[in-house]
Backbone and ligand atoms as CSV (ligand in chain L), in Angstrom:
chain,resi,resn,atom,element,x,y,z
A,1,MET,N,N,0.803,-1.224,0.042
A,1,MET,CA,C,0.015,0.057,0.027
A,1,MET,C,C,0.914,1.279,0.053
A,2,ILE,N,N,2.011,1.222,0.718
A,2,ILE,CA,C,2.857,2.418,0.849
A,2,ILE,C,C,4.118,2.182,-0.005
A,3,ASN,N,N,4.423,3.120,-0.869
A,3,ASN,CA,C,5.684,2.992,-1.719
A,3,ASN,C,C,6.935,3.445,-1.037
A,4,LYS,N,N,6.779,4.530,-0.327
A,4,LYS,CA,C,8.010,5.110,0.264
A,4,LYS,C,C,7.637,6.270,1.206
A,5,VAL,N,N,8.526,6.704,1.984
A,5,VAL,CA,C,8.262,8.072,2.647
A,5,VAL,C,C,8.565,9.156,1.626
A,6,ASP,N,N,7.603,9.862,1.200
A,6,ASP,CA,C,7.760,10.875,0.171
A,6,ASP,C,C,8.455,12.077,0.800
A,7,HIS,N,N,7.958,12.581,1.939
A,7,HIS,CA,C,8.628,13.703,2.584
A,7,HIS,C,C,8.249,13.652,4.081
A,8,ILE,N,N,9.057,14.440,4.819
A,8,ILE,CA,C,8.777,14.715,6.246
A,8,ILE,C,C,8.521,16.168,6.432
A,9,GLY,N,N,7.353,16.553,7.057
A,9,GLY,CA,C,6.972,17.985,7.168
A,9,GLY,C,C,7.560,18.513,8.504
A,10,ILE,N,N,8.207,19.621,8.451
A,10,ILE,CA,C,8.789,20.270,9.635
A,10,ILE,C,C,8.275,21.676,9.822
A,11,ALA,N,N,7.494,21.939,10.910
A,11,ALA,CA,C,6.950,23.262,11.157
A,11,ALA,C,C,8.072,24.227,11.612
A,12,VAL,N,N,8.040,25.397,11.011
A,12,VAL,CA,C,9.125,26.404,11.341
A,12,VAL,C,C,8.361,27.756,11.308
A,13,LYS,N,N,8.940,28.691,12.143
A,13,LYS,CA,C,8.366,30.006,12.222
A,13,LYS,C,C,8.710,30.816,10.977
A,14,SER,N,N,9.922,30.644,10.516
A,14,SER,CA,C,10.439,31.376,9.321
A,14,SER,C,C,11.361,30.479,8.487
A,15,ILE,N,N,10.915,30.308,7.244
A,15,ILE,CA,C,11.793,29.464,6.315
A,15,ILE,C,C,13.080,30.212,6.097
A,16,GLU,N,N,13.022,31.524,5.889
A,16,GLU,CA,C,14.232,32.297,5.638
A,16,GLU,C,C,15.260,32.124,6.774
A,17,ALA,N,N,14.677,32.085,8.067
A,17,ALA,CA,C,15.642,32.021,9.184
A,17,ALA,C,C,16.346,30.622,9.295
A,18,VAL,N,N,15.691,29.503,8.896
A,18,VAL,CA,C,16.262,28.198,9.077
A,18,VAL,C,C,16.920,27.631,7.814
A,19,LEU,N,N,16.594,28.356,6.597
A,19,LEU,CA,C,17.151,27.738,5.431
A,19,LEU,C,C,18.637,27.533,5.342
A,20,PRO,N,N,19.452,28.473,5.865
A,20,PRO,CA,C,20.931,28.257,5.848
A,20,PRO,C,C,21.320,26.957,6.597
A,21,PHE,N,N,20.568,26.574,7.652
A,21,PHE,CA,C,20.908,25.384,8.303
A,21,PHE,C,C,20.792,24.179,7.451
A,22,TYR,N,N,19.665,24.130,6.684
A,22,TYR,CA,C,19.438,22.994,5.817
A,22,TYR,C,C,20.285,22.988,4.599
A,23,THR,N,N,20.475,24.169,3.963
A,23,THR,CA,C,21.265,24.198,2.725
A,23,THR,C,C,22.759,24.246,2.873
A,24,GLU,N,N,23.169,25.020,3.952
A,24,GLU,CA,C,24.630,25.241,4.085
A,24,GLU,C,C,25.255,24.234,5.108
A,25,VAL,N,N,24.598,24.053,6.301
A,25,VAL,CA,C,25.140,23.110,7.299
A,25,VAL,C,C,24.886,21.668,6.880
A,26,LEU,N,N,23.679,21.317,6.448
A,26,LEU,CA,C,23.380,19.927,6.056
A,26,LEU,C,C,23.727,19.734,4.598
A,27,GLY,N,N,23.773,20.824,3.774
A,27,GLY,CA,C,24.079,20.690,2.357
A,27,GLY,C,C,23.066,20.091,1.522
A,28,LEU,N,N,21.752,20.274,1.888
A,28,LEU,CA,C,20.674,19.702,1.056
A,28,LEU,C,C,20.237,20.701,-0.028
A,29,PRO,N,N,20.109,20.235,-1.220
A,29,PRO,CA,C,19.672,21.077,-2.248
A,29,PRO,C,C,18.197,21.564,-2.116
A,30,LEU,N,N,18.001,22.896,-2.340
A,30,LEU,CA,C,16.613,23.451,-2.251
A,30,LEU,C,C,15.926,23.186,-3.575
A,31,LEU,N,N,14.772,22.484,-3.561
A,31,LEU,CA,C,14.083,22.132,-4.749
A,31,LEU,C,C,13.113,23.254,-5.176
A,32,GLY,N,N,12.590,24.009,-4.171
A,32,GLY,CA,C,11.697,25.120,-4.573
A,32,GLY,C,C,10.894,25.612,-3.333
A,33,ILE,N,N,10.332,26.796,-3.488
A,33,ILE,CA,C,9.524,27.358,-2.400
A,33,ILE,C,C,8.230,27.742,-3.036
A,34,GLU,N,N,7.059,27.422,-2.377
A,34,GLU,CA,C,5.729,27.768,-2.906
A,34,GLU,C,C,4.800,28.129,-1.762
A,35,GLU,N,N,3.718,28.791,-2.174
A,35,GLU,CA,C,2.635,29.080,-1.180
A,35,GLU,C,C,1.420,28.107,-1.456
A,36,VAL,N,N,1.008,27.542,-0.373
A,36,VAL,CA,C,-0.193,26.641,-0.581
A,36,VAL,C,C,-1.364,27.382,0.163
A,37,ASP,N,N,-2.072,28.104,-0.592
A,37,ASP,CA,C,-3.140,29.129,-0.070
A,37,ASP,C,C,-4.158,28.291,0.701
A,38,SER,N,N,-4.537,27.107,0.220
A,38,SER,CA,C,-5.707,26.400,0.876
A,38,SER,C,C,-5.276,25.948,2.334
A,39,GLN,N,N,-3.947,25.779,2.586
A,39,GLN,CA,C,-3.471,25.385,3.889
A,39,GLN,C,C,-2.910,26.567,4.679
A,40,LYS,N,N,-2.888,27.731,4.035
A,40,LYS,CA,C,-2.265,28.942,4.609
A,40,LYS,C,C,-0.811,28.728,5.125
A,41,VAL,N,N,-0.103,28.058,4.188
A,41,VAL,CA,C,1.343,27.829,4.523
A,41,VAL,C,C,2.256,28.149,3.372
A,42,LYS,N,N,3.421,28.566,3.686
A,42,LYS,CA,C,4.493,28.620,2.675
A,42,LYS,C,C,5.421,27.428,2.838
A,43,VAL,N,N,5.775,26.714,1.763
A,43,VAL,CA,C,6.552,25.558,1.986
A,43,VAL,C,C,7.812,25.556,1.157
A,44,ALA,N,N,8.885,25.003,1.742
A,44,ALA,CA,C,10.140,24.804,0.912
A,44,ALA,C,C,10.553,23.341,0.936
A,45,PHE,N,N,10.811,22.813,-0.188
A,45,PHE,CA,C,11.146,21.452,-0.281
A,45,PHE,C,C,12.723,21.352,-0.481
A,46,LEU,N,N,13.300,20.410,0.311
A,46,LEU,CA,C,14.712,20.152,0.175
A,46,LEU,C,C,14.940,18.621,-0.209
A,47,LYS,N,N,15.896,18.370,-1.042
A,47,LYS,CA,C,16.154,16.968,-1.463
A,47,LYS,C,C,17.063,16.339,-0.435
A,48,ALA,N,N,16.593,15.156,0.148
A,48,ALA,CA,C,17.364,14.453,1.133
A,48,ALA,C,C,17.511,13.015,0.594
A,49,GLY,N,N,18.325,12.831,-0.377
A,49,GLY,CA,C,18.474,11.494,-0.972
A,49,GLY,C,C,17.178,11.113,-1.745
A,50,GLU,N,N,16.618,9.939,-1.352
A,50,GLU,CA,C,15.443,9.406,-1.986
A,50,GLU,C,C,14.169,10.133,-1.519
A,51,THR,N,N,14.279,10.825,-0.375
A,51,THR,CA,C,13.085,11.427,0.199
A,51,THR,C,C,13.320,12.932,0.279
A,52,LYS,N,N,12.429,13.712,0.839
A,52,LYS,CA,C,12.430,15.142,0.885
A,52,LYS,C,C,12.119,15.662,2.281
A,53,LEU,N,N,12.599,16.786,2.635
A,53,LEU,CA,C,12.149,17.516,3.841
A,53,LEU,C,C,11.304,18.731,3.361
A,54,GLU,N,N,10.193,18.920,3.990
A,54,GLU,CA,C,9.233,20.022,3.691
A,54,GLU,C,C,9.224,20.968,4.802
A,55,LEU,N,N,9.757,22.178,4.687
A,55,LEU,CA,C,9.653,23.157,5.763
A,55,LEU,C,C,8.313,23.842,5.582
A,56,LEU,N,N,7.532,24.028,6.637
A,56,LEU,CA,C,6.220,24.578,6.651
A,56,LEU,C,C,6.160,25.801,7.475
A,57,GLU,N,N,5.968,26.931,6.863
A,57,GLU,CA,C,5.851,28.243,7.589
A,57,GLU,C,C,4.427,28.720,7.477
A,58,PRO,N,N,3.759,29.051,8.674
A,58,PRO,CA,C,2.371,29.512,8.609
A,58,PRO,C,C,2.229,30.854,7.974
A,59,MET,N,N,1.269,31.061,7.142
A,59,MET,CA,C,0.986,32.355,6.543
A,59,MET,C,C,-0.083,33.089,7.290
A,60,SER,N,N,-0.675,32.394,8.229
A,60,SER,CA,C,-1.820,33.091,9.032
A,60,SER,C,C,-1.958,32.343,10.376
A,61,PRO,N,N,-2.408,33.090,11.360
A,61,PRO,CA,C,-2.514,32.478,12.717
A,61,PRO,C,C,-3.572,31.327,12.694
A,62,GLU,N,N,-4.421,31.331,11.710
A,62,GLU,CA,C,-5.467,30.252,11.708
A,62,GLU,C,C,-4.881,28.929,11.022
A,63,SER,N,N,-3.736,29.031,10.463
A,63,SER,CA,C,-3.128,27.840,9.818
A,63,SER,C,C,-2.935,26.734,10.823
A,64,ALA,N,N,-3.144,25.462,10.423
A,64,ALA,CA,C,-2.901,24.322,11.305
A,64,ALA,C,C,-1.470,24.356,11.809
A,65,VAL,N,N,-0.524,24.759,10.961
A,65,VAL,CA,C,0.860,24.835,11.397
A,65,VAL,C,C,1.109,25.910,12.422
A,66,ALA,N,N,0.433,27.065,12.301
A,66,ALA,CA,C,0.572,28.080,13.357
A,66,ALA,C,C,0.081,27.516,14.700
A,67,LYS,N,N,-1.063,26.857,14.689
A,67,LYS,CA,C,-1.505,26.266,15.953
A,67,LYS,C,C,-0.631,25.234,16.533
A,68,PHE,N,N,0.014,24.423,15.600
A,68,PHE,CA,C,0.936,23.395,16.027
A,68,PHE,C,C,2.150,24.054,16.698
A,69,ILE,N,N,2.727,25.123,16.162
A,69,ILE,CA,C,3.876,25.726,16.657
A,69,ILE,C,C,3.586,26.475,18.048
A,70,GLU,N,N,2.276,26.976,18.052
A,70,GLU,CA,C,1.892,27.631,19.348
A,70,GLU,C,C,1.838,26.598,20.443
A,71,LYS,N,N,1.300,25.435,20.181
A,71,LYS,CA,C,1.121,24.345,21.189
A,71,LYS,C,C,2.492,23.586,21.520
A,72,ARG,N,N,3.120,23.269,20.452
A,72,ARG,CA,C,4.278,22.250,20.610
A,72,ARG,C,C,5.649,22.904,20.287
A,73,GLY,N,N,5.662,24.071,19.674
A,73,GLY,CA,C,6.988,24.644,19.212
A,73,GLY,C,C,7.329,24.105,17.788
A,74,GLU,N,N,8.398,24.582,17.318
A,74,GLU,CA,C,8.884,24.181,15.942
A,74,GLU,C,C,9.305,22.665,16.035
A,75,GLY,N,N,9.207,21.966,14.918
A,75,GLY,CA,C,9.709,20.649,14.929
A,75,GLY,C,C,8.922,19.728,13.969
A,76,ILE,N,N,9.118,18.387,14.026
A,76,ILE,CA,C,8.492,17.485,13.051
A,76,ILE,C,C,7.009,17.544,13.208
A,77,HIS,N,N,6.390,17.832,12.072
A,77,HIS,CA,C,4.893,17.984,12.026
A,77,HIS,C,C,4.146,16.852,11.414
A,78,HIS,N,N,4.650,16.249,10.285
A,78,HIS,CA,C,4.021,15.138,9.709
A,78,HIS,C,C,4.884,14.302,8.866
A,79,VAL,N,N,4.431,13.036,8.606
A,79,VAL,CA,C,5.199,12.208,7.706
A,79,VAL,C,C,4.241,11.849,6.554
A,80,ALA,N,N,4.778,12.136,5.300
A,80,ALA,CA,C,3.923,11.924,4.106
A,80,ALA,C,C,4.409,10.656,3.389
A,81,LEU,N,N,3.368,9.743,3.287
A,81,LEU,CA,C,3.629,8.450,2.661
A,81,LEU,C,C,3.160,8.461,1.227
A,82,GLY,N,N,4.135,8.023,0.270
A,82,GLY,CA,C,3.805,7.969,-1.136
A,82,GLY,C,C,2.946,6.793,-1.456
A,83,VAL,N,N,1.847,7.062,-2.095
A,83,VAL,CA,C,0.937,5.964,-2.518
A,83,VAL,C,C,0.477,6.079,-3.985
A,84,LYS,N,N,-0.061,5.002,-4.532
A,84,LYS,CA,C,-0.724,5.054,-5.804
A,84,LYS,C,C,-2.226,4.879,-5.552
A,85,SER,N,N,-3.085,5.369,-6.466
A,85,SER,CA,C,-4.470,5.234,-6.296
A,85,SER,C,C,-5.011,5.703,-4.959
A,86,ILE,N,N,-4.771,6.990,-4.613
A,86,ILE,CA,C,-4.991,7.501,-3.334
A,86,ILE,C,C,-6.499,7.312,-2.807
A,87,GLU,N,N,-7.436,7.465,-3.767
A,87,GLU,CA,C,-8.847,7.283,-3.333
A,87,GLU,C,C,-9.109,5.919,-2.827
A,88,GLU,N,N,-8.556,4.932,-3.480
A,88,GLU,CA,C,-8.662,3.555,-3.062
A,88,GLU,C,C,-7.967,3.296,-1.706
A,89,ARG,N,N,-6.853,3.917,-1.559
A,89,ARG,CA,C,-6.123,3.837,-0.294
A,89,ARG,C,C,-6.959,4.474,0.880
A,90,ILE,N,N,-7.666,5.550,0.604
A,90,ILE,CA,C,-8.481,6.148,1.650
A,90,ILE,C,C,-9.622,5.264,2.053
A,91,VAL,N,N,-10.312,4.607,0.978
A,91,VAL,CA,C,-11.347,3.665,1.304
A,91,VAL,C,C,-10.809,2.507,2.120
A,92,GLU,N,N,-9.677,2.007,1.797
A,92,GLU,CA,C,-9.047,0.844,2.550
A,92,GLU,C,C,-8.835,1.257,4.016
A,93,LEU,N,N,-8.272,2.417,4.170
A,93,LEU,CA,C,-7.969,2.844,5.550
A,93,LEU,C,C,-9.240,3.078,6.340
A,94,LYS,N,N,-10.309,3.629,5.708
A,94,LYS,CA,C,-11.563,3.808,6.436
A,94,LYS,C,C,-12.180,2.438,6.801
A,95,GLU,N,N,-12.063,1.507,5.853
A,95,GLU,CA,C,-12.592,0.131,6.156
A,95,GLU,C,C,-11.858,-0.473,7.382
A,96,LYS,N,N,-10.562,-0.023,7.560
A,96,LYS,CA,C,-9.839,-0.510,8.709
A,96,LYS,C,C,-10.046,0.256,9.991
A,97,GLY,N,N,-11.003,1.145,9.876
A,97,GLY,CA,C,-11.446,1.932,11.143
A,97,GLY,C,C,-10.578,3.164,11.338
A,98,ILE,N,N,-9.777,3.580,10.319
A,98,ILE,CA,C,-8.958,4.870,10.536
A,98,ILE,C,C,-9.808,6.068,10.251
A,99,ARG,N,N,-9.686,7.081,11.175
A,99,ARG,CA,C,-10.406,8.263,10.953
A,99,ARG,C,C,-9.580,9.277,9.966
A,100,MET,N,N,-10.157,9.559,8.877
A,100,MET,CA,C,-9.446,10.446,7.992
A,100,MET,C,C,-9.854,11.862,8.216
A,101,ILE,N,N,-8.883,12.802,8.215
A,101,ILE,CA,C,-9.201,14.240,8.178
A,101,ILE,C,C,-9.719,14.629,6.859
A,102,ASP,N,N,-9.161,14.057,5.823
A,102,ASP,CA,C,-9.628,14.291,4.467
A,102,ASP,C,C,-10.326,13.023,3.973
A,103,GLU,N,N,-11.605,13.055,3.794
A,103,GLU,CA,C,-12.302,11.779,3.325
A,103,GLU,C,C,-12.120,11.666,1.844
A,104,ASN,N,N,-11.707,12.709,1.112
A,104,ASN,CA,C,-11.398,12.648,-0.316
A,104,ASN,C,C,-10.029,13.382,-0.416
A,105,SER,N,N,-9.235,13.010,-1.432
A,105,SER,CA,C,-7.919,13.709,-1.673
A,105,SER,C,C,-8.201,15.132,-2.057
A,106,ARG,N,N,-7.218,15.889,-1.812
A,106,ARG,CA,C,-7.271,17.321,-2.213
A,106,ARG,C,C,-5.920,17.747,-2.744
A,107,LEU,N,N,-5.845,18.864,-3.334
A,107,LEU,CA,C,-4.572,19.307,-3.983
A,107,LEU,C,C,-3.660,19.933,-2.902
A,108,GLY,N,N,-2.396,19.336,-2.912
A,108,GLY,CA,C,-1.342,19.819,-2.001
A,108,GLY,C,C,-0.206,20.475,-2.691
A,109,ALA,N,N,0.895,20.671,-1.925
A,109,ALA,CA,C,2.096,21.259,-2.480
A,109,ALA,C,C,2.627,20.401,-3.594
A,110,GLY,N,N,3.248,21.125,-4.620
A,110,GLY,CA,C,3.808,20.323,-5.727
A,110,GLY,C,C,2.788,19.782,-6.634
A,111,GLY,N,N,1.527,20.131,-6.553
A,111,GLY,CA,C,0.493,19.557,-7.395
A,111,GLY,C,C,0.120,18.147,-7.053
A,112,ALA,N,N,0.516,17.595,-5.876
A,112,ALA,CA,C,0.173,16.253,-5.482
A,112,ALA,C,C,-1.218,16.151,-4.933
A,113,ASP,N,N,-1.840,14.963,-5.060
A,113,ASP,CA,C,-3.140,14.744,-4.326
A,113,ASP,C,C,-2.766,14.228,-2.930
A,114,ILE,N,N,-3.345,14.816,-1.935
A,114,ILE,CA,C,-2.954,14.446,-0.573
A,114,ILE,C,C,-4.238,14.204,0.342
A,115,ALA,N,N,-4.016,13.467,1.390
A,115,ALA,CA,C,-5.136,13.294,2.315
A,115,ALA,C,C,-4.436,12.915,3.666
A,116,PHE,N,N,-4.876,13.619,4.755
A,116,PHE,CA,C,-4.297,13.361,6.106
A,116,PHE,C,C,-5.157,12.342,6.868
A,117,MET,N,N,-4.503,11.471,7.670
A,117,MET,CA,C,-5.166,10.669,8.672
A,117,MET,C,C,-5.139,11.414,10.010
A,118,HIS,N,N,-6.129,11.258,10.856
A,118,HIS,CA,C,-6.083,11.923,12.152
A,118,HIS,C,C,-5.061,11.284,13.010
A,119,PRO,N,N,-4.223,12.031,13.677
A,119,PRO,CA,C,-3.148,11.372,14.560
A,119,PRO,C,C,-3.712,10.541,15.721
A,120,LYS,N,N,-4.953,10.883,16.080
A,120,LYS,CA,C,-5.591,10.125,17.173
A,120,LYS,C,C,-5.877,8.715,16.798
A,121,SER,N,N,-5.971,8.430,15.507
A,121,SER,CA,C,-6.255,7.089,15.063
A,121,SER,C,C,-5.094,6.523,14.216
A,122,ALA,N,N,-3.923,7.122,14.315
A,122,ALA,CA,C,-2.692,6.689,13.632
A,122,ALA,C,C,-1.490,6.741,14.555
A,123,ALA,N,N,-1.683,6.143,15.764
A,123,ALA,CA,C,-0.574,6.000,16.661
A,123,ALA,C,C,0.136,7.243,17.064
A,124,GLY,N,N,-0.665,8.348,17.108
A,124,GLY,CA,C,-0.090,9.651,17.614
A,124,GLY,C,C,0.700,10.380,16.500
A,125,VAL,N,N,0.717,9.877,15.290
A,125,VAL,CA,C,1.470,10.597,14.248
A,125,VAL,C,C,0.582,11.122,13.132
A,126,LEU,N,N,0.872,12.430,12.734
A,126,LEU,CA,C,0.063,12.906,11.644
A,126,LEU,C,C,0.634,12.466,10.341
A,127,PHE,N,N,0.033,11.409,9.722
A,127,PHE,CA,C,0.413,10.885,8.426
A,127,PHE,C,C,-0.431,11.486,7.303
A,128,GLU,N,N,0.302,11.771,6.236
A,128,GLU,CA,C,-0.279,12.260,4.977
A,128,GLU,C,C,-0.164,11.186,3.943
A,129,LEU,N,N,-1.187,10.913,3.193
A,129,LEU,CA,C,-1.019,10.060,1.962
A,129,LEU,C,C,-0.765,11.124,0.859
A,130,CYS,N,N,0.155,10.732,-0.041
A,130,CYS,CA,C,0.550,11.727,-1.093
A,130,CYS,C,C,0.746,10.935,-2.377
A,131,GLU,N,N,0.005,11.363,-3.421
A,131,GLU,CA,C,0.162,10.729,-4.778
A,131,GLU,C,C,0.545,11.785,-5.787
A,132,LYS,N,N,1.700,11.557,-6.346
A,132,LYS,CA,C,2.237,12.489,-7.390
A,132,LYS,C,C,1.641,12.069,-8.710
A,133,LYS,N,N,1.125,13.100,-9.424
A,133,LYS,CA,C,0.592,12.783,-10.762
A,133,LYS,C,C,1.782,12.462,-11.751
A,134,GLU,N,N,1.600,11.541,-12.574
A,134,GLU,CA,C,2.641,11.217,-13.580
A,134,GLU,C,C,2.723,12.427,-14.497
A,135,LYS,N,N,4.044,12.727,-14.808
A,135,LYS,CA,C,4.345,13.815,-15.747
A,135,LYS,C,C,4.039,13.352,-17.123
A,136,LYS,N,N,3.295,14.090,-17.893
A,136,LYS,CA,C,2.903,13.645,-19.301
A,136,LYS,C,C,4.027,14.159,-20.246
A,137,GLY,N,N,4.289,13.407,-21.267
A,137,GLY,CA,C,5.240,13.809,-22.369
A,137,GLY,C,C,6.593,13.658,-21.876
L,1,CMX,N1,N,1.272,15.344,15.001
L,1,CMX,C1,C,0.778,14.561,16.060
L,1,CMX,N2,N,-0.277,14.872,16.807
L,1,CMX,C2,C,-0.898,16.079,16.529
L,1,CMX,C3,C,-0.487,16.944,15.546
L,1,CMX,C4,C,0.689,16.540,14.778
L,1,CMX,N3,N,1.159,17.371,13.790
L,1,CMX,N4,N,-1.186,18.082,15.534
L,1,CMX,C5,C,-2.112,17.813,16.551
L,1,CMX,N5,N,-1.874,16.713,17.133
L,1,CMX,C6,C,-2.656,16.123,18.233
L,1,CMX,C7,C,-2.774,17.080,19.371
L,1,CMX,O1,O,-1.668,16.981,20.184
L,1,CMX,C8,C,-4.051,16.733,20.087
L,1,CMX,O2,O,-3.882,15.729,20.983
L,1,CMX,P1,P,-4.276,15.873,22.501
L,1,CMX,O3,O,-5.788,16.048,22.449
L,1,CMX,O4,O,-3.829,14.582,23.124
L,1,CMX,O5,O,-3.533,17.147,23.023
L,1,CMX,C9,C,-4.925,16.204,18.925
L,1,CMX,O6,O,-4.012,15.859,17.848
L,1,CMX,C10,C,-5.957,17.274,18.454
L,1,CMX,O7,O,-5.124,18.363,18.040
L,1,CMX,P2,P,-5.348,19.897,18.409
L,1,CMX,O8,O,-4.093,20.436,18.891
L,1,CMX,O9,O,-6.672,20.036,19.220
L,1,CMX,O10,O,-5.546,20.608,16.985
L,1,CMX,P3,P,-6.634,20.503,16.021
L,1,CMX,O11,O,-7.596,19.490,16.332
L,1,CMX,O12,O,-7.187,21.865,15.789
L,1,CMX,O13,O,-5.906,20.055,14.690
L,1,CMX,C11,C,-5.187,18.353,13.117
L,1,CMX,C12,C,-5.083,18.829,14.576
L,1,CMX,C13,C,-4.084,17.314,13.019
L,1,CMX,C14,C,-6.664,17.708,13.032
L,1,CMX,C15,C,-5.079,19.569,12.212
L,1,CMX,O14,O,-3.696,20.118,12.383
L,1,CMX,C16,C,-5.161,19.108,10.760
L,1,CMX,O15,O,-6.299,19.014,10.302
L,1,CMX,N6,N,-4.075,18.871,10.030
L,1,CMX,C17,C,-4.080,18.449,8.633
L,1,CMX,C18,C,-3.776,19.619,7.730
L,1,CMX,C19,C,-2.438,20.112,7.939
L,1,CMX,O16,O,-1.693,19.798,8.860
L,1,CMX,N7,N,-1.932,21.062,7.039
L,1,CMX,C20,C,-0.681,21.642,7.141
L,1,CMX,C21,C,0.371,20.997,6.112
L,1,CMX,C22,C,0.008,21.243,4.779
L,1,CMX,C23,C,0.964,20.741,3.702
L,1,CMX,O17,O,1.813,19.878,4.001
L,1,CMX,O18,O,0.845,21.180,2.477
């Protein structure tokens, strides 16, 4: 069901402030920065071998990431699992009694289809299912 860990999401107050740690100290290549308006976050993706790190900076105090930082401080926010046929995977998880935050997939960063499981029904971890659309041509 799971192909790989696609990325690990890390909540930060300021991407600009922490980026030198990731690019210069750890030497990870920056893949890009974008704003995900629906989630009220700015995100930066860094390549970490086969997987990626996603820095998440809240763009509004109502953002889930802003609430997370307020309660828990900066740090690891979620783990994104790469899947194929995400809608089928969501149905399978629901059949197994998992509470989904997203009952249907929605558009996430990088144009991927994503859906979150509730951490209360996933061993205390916020897991995201993530399906990258095949590039055409
Ligand atoms: N990891 C693990 N547990 C978490 C968590 C996280 N990131 N965020 C919240 N929780 C826990 C809380 O600790 C809390 O547990 P307790 O009741 O034991 O304290 C419980 O989940 C409920 O959380 P809460 O603090 O009351 O916060 P909310 O219910 O308002 O929201 C959540 C929590 C996960 C439902 C919400 O953040 C959400 O819907 N997340 C999905 C969307 C998202 O995170 N988007 C940002 C990333 C977007 C992207 O990657 O593009």
